[in-house]
C-alpha positions, 0 to 999 in steps of 0.5 A: 500500500503506497500510503499518503503522508504529505502532501506539499503545494507550491506556486511558482510563477514563470515568465514567458521566454518569448513575447506571444500573442493571439486573436484574443489575448496575450501569455502574460505568465505560467502560473504554476501550481505544483503538488508533491505527494509523498507516500510512507516509504518516502517515494514523492511523486510531483505534479503540475499544472498551469494558467496563462496569467490569471486564476493561479492563486485561486486554484492553489486556494482550491488545492489546499482548502479542499483538495490536498487534506482529502489525500491524507492516508489514502492508498496512493495506487488507487488513482481512478478512485481518488480522482473521482472522489476529489471531482465529487468533493468540489461537485458544485465547481464541475465542469469548470477551469479552476477545478480542472486545473487543480485535479490536474496537478494532483493526478500527474502527481499521483501517476509520477509516484506511481511510475516511480514505484513500479520504476518505469517511465510514464510513456511505458506505464500509460501505454508504450505505443512509440518510440518518439513523436513529430515536433511542430513549433508555435514559438515563431507564429505569434500574432503580433509577428510581422509577415517577414519575420513569420517567414524568417521563424518558419525557415528557422523551424524547418531547418531545425528538423520540425515538421511544421509550424503553426501560425496565429490567424485572425487579423482584422480582415481576412486578406491579412491572414491569407497573405501572411500564410501565403508567404510562409507556404511560399518560403517553405514549399508544399511538403511541410505543415502550417497550422493555423490558430483563431483562439475561438475569435470568429463567429460562424459565418466569418470562420466558414469564410476564412476557411474557404480562403484558407483551403488553397494553402493546404493547411494541416488544420485550422484550430478553435475557430469558433468558441469552444462550448459550441459544438453546433457551430463546429459541426456546422463548419467541419462540414463546410470545409475540407480543412481539418478542424482542432479543438480541445484546449478549452475543453474540460471534460470527457463528456465534452470531447465525447460530443465533438466526436460523436457530432462529427464537429472535429477532426483533431483532438488537442486534449490538454493534460492540465486542462482535462483534469490530469493523466487519467481523463487524458488517457480516456479522451485519447483512446475515445479519440482513437475509437473515432480514427481521430488523431491526438495532438495535444495542447502545450506542456510538451515536457509532459505531453511527450510521454503521453503521445508516446504512450497512445497510438493515436497520436500525431504531433506535439506542440513546441512551446518550451516554457519549464527550462528555468525550473528544470535541470535539462530540457526534453530530448529532440533528435531530428525534429522528433520529441523522445520521452525519458527513460527515467521512471516518472513523468520524466521531468528533471525538476531543480528545486533550487530554482524553484525554491527561489521562484516560489511564492506559496508554499504549504505543507499538508500532514 
């Protein structure tokens, strides 16, 4: 029995490595709730989640006041039972972003603990489907960048071995978006993937219009074109275009993904472990997408998604946005434009606790 004897809750804020803007917001900072769970044998599991600038202190308060105390004395191997018990303990706030983010920090810590006890890396423990995963870059595609800068960044990414790049769209007129995308397509050629992301900025009619204008550019996908809670609008858009429609970073439950897949409202699933509530529901979404023959291309958090992508057979792309470098001893392993999961037991993240200590804004021990 892996009885939980203590739970540490921390918050660390990380500044973006570059300026990040899209059609509706800017990435101000990564507020990072960190959970460390220690069992009676002294094995420690570490998990985390994130926000992009607001709500982090609320997540930490939810963890401290309502969730962490319920872990003490529990068997850490009962991950599914713990996840459900915690969800129902705060059922009045589900489905919701803050609750899912809090659950994710706990659930990833429990999986890290399980993998460390089993002496297995996460990608093997959770499935072991593949040895590596293709990378695409988002860091050179932000909306504030000029057309020339977009081209330069795309060429750098291609030279570095990446298989594609994501460009933000949502300029005031469709012609501006098309010009930017066309410039990159002309520079990189037809055999390199270009992804686009509208960050939920369009109405249905405008999304249909822009998709029609984007189609000649042979895009890999059109991401979050419409508000994420409008499944019917995404279904109508999907039926109107040949572009693959991608959703997932703003969905917070298994049932929401079910509605999209059942409704033929998307063709790329971008489930985010930090927003869906952890590894436990992430794997359920990925396997459900596999049943619909839909690929998984997770949003952000590449340091943990690399293992999850290699755990399931229907993963296609891993998004490259480096963010944990300042609090880890080394970064993710990359060879020839592909990410390789760590073979170390656990999540595979080499935390630098000295650096974390200097950046910690909040810390509380339970137990």
